[in-house]
N, C-alpha and C positions, 0 to 999 in steps of 0.2 A: 328494375336497368333498362330499360330499352334501348335494342341496339340499334346501330344503326344500317339500315339499307345497302348494300352494297349494288351499285349502277351492275344490271347483265349487261356484259359487250359482251356477249356471246353471238360469232357471224358467220351467215352461211357463205361457205367457201365454193366457187362454180366447180371446183372440182368433185367435190361432194354428191351432187346434181350427176354431172358423168357418171361418178363412179356407180354411181343408183342405179342408171340409164339399162346400166351395162348389165350387173345382177339381176333387174325384173326381162330383162334380154334373155342370160341361162335361166334364168327360176321361168318363165314363161316356154320353152324352148323342151324345158326338163318334165313341164307340164305339160305341153301338149304336142310332145315327140315320145321317146321310148327312155328317155330319161337319161343314164350314164351306160346306159347298158352300148353295145356293141351290134349293130341291125346290116346284117349286108341285102343291099335288093339284087333278087333273080328274076329267071326270066320265067312265067307261067309253064312253060317245058320243062325248066328245070324242078318246080315246085308239082309239077304231074308223074315226074322220077322219084322223087324224096317219094310222095306220097305213097304209089304203087309200093317201091321199099318196106313201106311202116315206118319210116322214118318221125314222122310227122303226129306229134300230140296232140297239137292243138291249132286250131283256124281262129285270127278276127276279121272278119270282114268288115271294112268300111265303106258308106255308101254305097252299096254295091261296085264301088270304081278300085279298091284296094285291100290289100289282103295281107296279114301279116303271121307270118306258122311260127309252133312255138315247136324242139327237135328233144326226141323224148334222151332219157336219162341215156338211153343205150348208144343214140346216136351220137349221143357228144364225145364218147369215146374212141370215136370213128375218126381216122384219118380226117379225113375228106370238110368234117365238121373239127378239127384240132382249136383251129383262128377261132374258132367263137365260142368253147371253153368256159375262158377268163373272161370279165368284163375291165375298161379303164381300172379300175383301180384295182383289179386284182382279184373278184371274189369271184364265187362262180354264177355266171353269166344262165341269169331265169328266164332271160327273153320277153321281148320277141326277140329271135334270132331273124327269123328272113320276113324283109318286101316282098311282094310282089303288086305289079297289075294285071287286072281282072280284065277281060276281053267281052265276052258273053253271061250276063248273070247268071242265067237258067240251065248253060250248058255248065258248071259250075257251080252250081250248084245242086244239083242234078251226080255229081261226080263226086262231092265230098260227102253229102246225102249216102252215095253208094260204096265208101270209104270207112263210115261209118257201124252200117250191116257188115260189110263186110270183116271188121277189124281193125281197119290200116290206121283209123282215127276214131281215134278217145273223146276230141267232143270241139264243136264250132257256134259259132255267135257271129251276131249280126248288130254292130254297132252304129250310132250316126257321128261324125264326127266332124270338130273345129279347130282347123288350124292358127291357132293364136299368136306364135309365133311367125308363122309367115303373114297373117296380118298387123302383127305390130312391129318388123321387119318394112313394108306396106306401110305406116304408117309413119315409122321412123322420124324420116328425114322432118316432114311438117312440122311434128314433135320438136327438132329441133331445133328449129325455126322461129318456132314459136318463141319458147325457153327463150333463147339472142335475141331475141324483144324484148319480150317483158326485160331482159337484165340488161339492152342496150336503155331503153327507155327509162330506170329506175334512175342509170347511172348520171343521165338525162337532164330526168326532173331531181337531182338533189341526191333520189332515194335515200332513207332510210334519216339512221345518227346525218348529217356536220354538213349534209346537205351547201356543195358548194358554190360559190356568187358566178361560177366558170364554167356552172351546165351550161345547157344549152334554154333551157327554159328559165331558165333563173341568170342567165348572161348582164341580166340589165341589175339588176341588185350586187350592194356593196363587199368588197371582200375584205373588208375591214376584219380585225381582230381585235374583242375586246378581253381587258386584260382578264385575268378574274385573282384576284390577290392570294388565295387559297393552293392553289394550281402552279403557275408561275413564278417563276423567281425576282423574290420583291429585291429589291434596288431601292435603296432611300437616299436622300442628300450627303449622310452621312458617306455612303460610298465614292461620292463624287470628292475628289482632290481640287484644292487650285479654285479659279470660277469666280469668288467670291460676290464677286458682282451679277453676273451671269443670272447664278443660283438666288443672290440678293430677288431678284425682279420673278425669277420662277415662282419661288417661296411665294410669290404675297397671292400666285397667280391659285396659287393652290389657296391659301388662306383666302381670298373672297370667294372661292368658291365655296370650304368650308363653313363661314362665320361674316356675309357680308351684311348681315345686318351693322356689323363695323363700319363699312365703307357707304353706306349707301343710306344712313340719319343724316351721313353731311352731305346729302345730296350724287355723290359721285356714282358712275355709271359703270357696271362690270366692264371691262376690256373684253373688244371682240377675237380678239386675236395676240400674237406675239410668235413675232420671227428669229429665230436662231439660227446667227449669220457669221462662220469665219472660217476657215482653213480645217483641211479633210483630217481628223484624228485627232479634235483639241478636245471633244466630251458632246455634242449638241444633241447625238440619240444619248447617250448616256442622260442628259441631264435630261431631257423627255421621258427615262424609265425610271427613272428618281422620282419625276410627278405623280407618273401612274405605282409605284412604290405607294406615295405618301400621300398624295388624292385620296379621300374616303366617296368617291362621286364614280360611272362609269367611263372607260380609258380607252376610247378608240382607236389603234394603231394600224395604219398601212400606209405605204410606198405611191409614190407618186403615180409611178409607170401600173401600180396599179387600176386606174382611171384608164387608161391607152390598150385600146383593142380596135382587131381592124371593124368591126361592123358599126356603121354610123349611127350613133345616136347612144350609143353606152355605153361614155363615157359622165354624159353628162345624168345620162337616168342611174350611174353609178354616185353621183354625187347628191341627186336626190334623194335617192335611196339612203346613204349614207348620212343624212343630215338629217332625215327621217326617222329614223334608228336613235341618233343624240338626243335629237329632240323629244320622242318617248321617252326618257330614261331621265332626260335631266336634273339639275343638272348636268351638262356630263364634257368631257374635253376631247378632241379631235386629238391625234397627231398624222403630219402629212410630214414621212420624210422623204425629203429628196425633190423637193415642190415644182422646185426650177423646169423635171419632167413637163409638168401641166400648164407653167404659168409663166412662160416663155412670152416676152414679149409679144403680141399681135401685128400681122400686115408684114412681118421684119421679110421675111424670109418664104413665101406664098407664093411662088412668082407663075402658078400654074391658073389661077383667081380662081378654081371649083371650089368648092367644097370640105374646109380645115373642119376633121376632128376633136383635133388636140383645143382649137380654138374654141370652140363648142363648150367642152368643157370645162374653157376657165372660165368662159363669159356664165355656164353654170353656177360657176363655185364664184366669183362675185357676186352673183341675184340673188345665193342664199346667204356667202356670210354679211351682206348690207346689201337687202332690200324689199323692196315692202313686204314679202315672205323672209324675213330676219325670222334667224331661232331664238330666242330668250335664254342663256341660260345654257348658250353653250360656244367655251373657246376654243378657239381655235389654234393648236401651238404649229410651226413646221417650220423644218430646217434644209439649210443647201447652199454651199461655194459657193455660188453664183449668183449674189444676187444683184450681179449687175447685170443679170440680162430678165431678169421679173419681168412683169410686166407695170408699168407707173401704176394703173387701176387699184392691182394688186397690192402694193407694196402704202395705199395711201392709208391715212387713219381712219376711225372707223371699219377696218376689214382689218391688218392686220396695225394695232396700237403702238405696239412699241413692237423695235426691233433689238436684237441685244448681240452683240457684237461677243460671240466667245472666240479671242484672239490663242497664238500659243502660249504656254508660261512662261513666268522669269523663273530666276532662279528658287525666289523661295515657292512658287509653284510648281517646282519640277522637282522640287524637296517632297512637300506632300503626295505628290504624286504619286515618287515612289516608296514611298513608307507603305501608302495603300499594297503596291503590288509586292512590294516586298513580305506581307508578312504571314501568306501562306510559303514560303520558300526559307529552306532548310539553310542558314548563311553564317558566318562567324562568327562571332560575338561583339568584334571593334571594327564594324563595318564602318567606315565615313559614309553616312549616307550626303551629308555637304558637295564630299568629294563629287560624289557620280553627277547629285548636283549641276556643278562648277563644269563639270562632261562633257554636258550636254548638251550645251547651248542651240536654240532651235528644233529640239524634239518637241515634237507634239504630243500627248495625253498616250495615243495607239504605240506612236514610237517606243516611248518611259516601260510601256508593259511587256514591250516585245525587246527591248534590253534585257530584262530580269527574266522573259521565258528563255534567252538565247543564253543568258549565262547559267543558268539553270542547266540549261541543255549541253554546255563544254563545261563544264563541271563534272555530270554526269557521267560523259566521253572521256574525261583523265580518271576517271576514278575516284572522285573524289566526296568526300564525308557530309561536304557543308560546301556550300557555294563564298568566294572568296572577292575581297578587290581584283584581281585581276584577268578572274572570268570575264569581269563586269566589261573588264577594258578590251578585253578580246572582245563580247559581244559589241563595244559600242565598234569599233573595231569591222568587223563584222558584215554589219548590215551598213555603215557608211560608205567602206570598203572593196563590202564583197567579199568571196569567200577563198584563202589562199588559196596561190597553186601551185606549192613550192616542186612537182615534177616538170614548172613547162620550162622544154626549151630553152635556151639562152645565152649566144653566142660567147666567150669572153668580152670582146670588141662591143657587142651590146648591151655588156652589163655597166662597162667602163664607163658607156656615155648614159644609161641609164642613170650611174650610181652622179656622175657631175650634172646634169640636167636636176635630179634631187638635191644633191647637195646644192647646186647654184637659187633655186627656192627659197631651203637656207639661209644662206647666208645672206640675201638682198635683205631675209625678209630682218634676221636678225642688227643690221645696221640703219633698218628704216622705223623712225618713234610709233608711227602712227598704223606700221604692219601687224596682224596679228600674232602672238603669242605663241613660238612654236613648240610642242609636245612631243613631238616623234615624229622620223621620216625614215622610212621604209626600203625597200629597194625588194622582196620579196615579191612577184606578180599578185596582185589580187582581184578579183572580176575581174571587171577590161582594160585597165590600167596595170602600167609597168610595173608600174614604180607610186608613193604615194608620202606626200607630206603631210603630218596633221599638223594641222592649229587648234588653237586655241581664242574664238572673236568675244573682242567687247560686245558684251551685250548694250548700242546705243539707242536712243532712239530718235533721235536727231546727229548725221551725218553731218561732216563738214566736205568740204574739193579738197585739202590737203589730203584724209582720210584714204580719201576716194581714191586718192593718186596712188598714192604712198602702197593700197592692196595691188592697184596695177600694174605698179614693176614690185613688186612681189611675187605674182604672177607669172611677170616675162623676165624673172630672174633663169629663169629654164632654161629654155632657150638660150638665154645672153651667157647661159652656162657654153651651152655647146659649142656661143657661138665665136667666145677668151676663148674656148680652152684648147679644139680642136679648126679653128678660124671654118666650121662647116655646121650645118642648122638641117634637122631631120624631121617628123611630121610626129615625131612624144608629145607634140607642143599646141594639139590638136585641140585638147576641152582646153589650156589651156588662152588660146585666143580666142577663145568661143567666148572664155568668160568674161577677160577686157575687153571683148569687143557690145557685147548689151553694157556691158557696166559703160565703155563710153558713149556708147547709144541713148543710153537711160541719163547720161549726167548732159549732156545736152539737148535731148528728144525732150525728157521726160522733168529733171529738174531744174530747169536754165541754169544750167553751171558753167557756158561758153558765154565766156565777153561774147565776139560775134557774132554770136545769136540773142544774146542779151534775156532779159527774162521772160521769157516762152515758153509754155508749154504745148506739144501735140498731145498732150497726154488725154485719155476721155473716163473717164471712171463710172460712166453709165454701161461702158463697156458697146454701145449702140456705132459704135466706127467700122467694129467692123462685116459690118452690114454696107461700108459703103464699096463705091470701086473707082472714087477719087481718093486720095491724101491732100491734109489740111495744107499744105504747103505746094509751093509753087517751084516749077523745076528749076529756075536758077538757085529756088532755097536748100532745093534737095542738094545741089552742086555742092555747097556750101556746107548742109551738115555733116557731107557721107566724107568731105575736106577735111572738118574738125576733127570727128570721129577719128580718123587716120592718124590726123596731127597727134592726137590724146598719144595715141597708142607708142607711136615712133618714140615719142619724145621718153615717155617710159620704162623705152627698150632702149633708149642710146644709158638712159642714169641707167638703169640695170650695168652695162655691161662696165660703164664705166665705175662703178661699185666694183665690183666684180675684179676691173681688169687692179684696183689700186688694191682688193685683198687676196692675189691668182695664188700664191703660195700656201696660202691657208683654205683656200677651195680646195686646191688639189690634195689636200693634205685631211680633209672631210672628206675628200669623195674619195680616197685612198682605205679609211677607215670606214666604210661604206661599203665597202667592199668589200672588205674580211669580216666584218658582223653582220650584216646587209639589213642590221635594224640597230640607229641609234637615236638617242634621248642627249632633252636638253645640256644636261650638264658634260656631254661629249663635246657638243657649243661654243661651251662656258673655256673645258678645257684649254683649247683651239682659237676663241677671241676672247676669253674674257667676260664679265659682268657684264648681260645688256643695260645700259643705260634710262634706259627706257621702261624698264620692269618695275611698275608702284604694286603690283602683285604679284611677288613670284611663286608665293604655294600654293598660287592657283594654277600654272600651268608646268608641275609637277605631274610626270603620268611610267614613271618608270612601275 
C-alpha cells in the first residue's frame, strides 16, 4: 500500500542566514588568525629583548612584514609571561604568544640566524599569509546588501509557496481565495437555519452547475449572477459558505475591497485576472462579499473630475459579467446590505439575474437558528426554545449566535454546570441594554427620578391597547442608560397609525411621569425624544399618515437622494412638516400626562416598589393595576 507523500513545509528562516554568516566569520577568523589563542602585540625592540634572554623557542615570519613568536616552556612560567600561560578556554597556550611588526627584513633575518647559531632560538620559518578574516570583513557589507536584495525581490515577486496578489510584481493579480473542501471548514445548507426562500434560490444555482442538462434541454440558460441583499447579520455570507460547501465546482471568494488599490488600473486588472482564473476552471462560482465597496453608482460623488479608479474597476466588472468577452459557466454571487447605492447597470438582468432578499428571521426561523447554535452548548434538559425565540424579536442570526455565546459565558461566570433559561434572559439584557453597572453612584433623589420615569413608561404602556406588552422594568444602570423598560413588541408586517401613536405615547410616558410627580422635567428623556421624533417624522414624510400633507412621501428607496443638495419639497412644506411633527409629539405627551394623572396613586406605588426591588416584572404590575385587558397572548410576556 502506497503511503501518501507529505508536503515539504520546510522554510528557510532569515535568522538562520544571519547566524550562519556570524559562524563563518568566526571560523574564518579562527582559521586565518590565531584560533582561540591569546596573542599579545609587542614592539620589535621588546622581541629583541626576549630573544636575547633565550625565551623565544620559535619564530614564524609572514610576508617579511609580520612575525609571531612562540615562548619556551620555561619562559611561560616566568611572571612576566604568566598571563599567556592559558588560552581563552583555560587550556595550556601553545602559541603563538606574541606578534610584532618587522622593520628591515634583512637586518631581522641576520639577527634570528645569529640567535639560532648561538642557541638562543630553536627554529624559524617564512610563510605567506592571506588574511581571510579581513577580506571577509571588507566584503561583508556587500554580501549583506546582496542577500537583503535577494530576499526583498523574492518577497516582491511572490517568492516560493503562495505568492500573494499583494506583492509588487503580482499587484494586478486577483486576491480571490479558492475554496478547498478538503482543508477548509465545510458549511452545508443543513447548517443554515431559516432563510428557506433564499436557500431554495441558491440551491437551484448549485444544482444548475451540477446538472446543467436538466435545465438546458428545455432551452433555459445558466443565470449570470445572484445578489444577496439584507440587513447585517442575517446570513448572507453564511449562505455563500454553504454554496461553497455544497457545490462540486471551484469556488472563488473575496471581498469588494480586495479590488481597491492606490495604483491606477490595479482594480480592473484584478477583475480580469479573477474571471480568467474562473474561466480556466469553469464551471465555477465567484463570491464577492460587500460588493458595494466597488459597485457604488458611478458619477455621483466624483466632483474632482479626475480619473476614478473605483469606477474603472466597476466598468471592468460590468464588462466581464455581461459584455463581448463574457465568461460562460461562471456564476457570480454577491452580498451587500447597501443595495440602494449600487449602480443600476450592475443590477440589471443579465448581470445579476436574481436579487435574493435575506430578511430578519421571524419567530419560527429564530427557533431554528437557536436550535443550531444550542447544539454545542451544555444546557438544561427542559430549556424552552420557543420561549427564547419569542424573547428575541428583531434579532438577526448573528445576534442569536451572540446570545447563545453570552449565555454560556454568564453560566460559566456563575459556576453553573449547564446553561439555563435565566442565563439566556441575562444574555438578552446584556446585548440589548449593555453591561450592568451596579456600582455607579446615584443619589437618592436621582434614583427616585429614574424610578418615576421608568414607572411612567410601564404605566402608560399597560393602559394602551396597541403598546408593546411589558416584560420587566429596571432602574439598575446598564450601558449608557440609567434605567430601562423591556417590551415584547408584536411582530407586524404592516403598522397602523393608532399603533404608532400608542407606541409614541408610551415612549413619552417617562417624561410625562416626571412632570406629573415633580412638576419638573430632566435630560433623562433624550433617547425617548429621539425615538418619537423619528417615528413622527416617518409618519409625516415617509408613510403618508398625516392629514395635512395627505398621501405623499419624500422617501427615496434608491438611496440617490443623499447626493442631492436640495430638499424634495418647498420651504412652505418644510414649515408644515415641522409643525405636524411637533403637534404629533405634543399630543401624545399630553395624552400620556392625562393617563398618569388618572393613575397617579398607582404610579407612585409602582415607583416605590421599583426603588425597593430595582427590578420588577409583569406580575408586580398586575398586582397594582389588575389584569391587562389587551393581552391576547399572556404567556409570551412572562420573563421571570
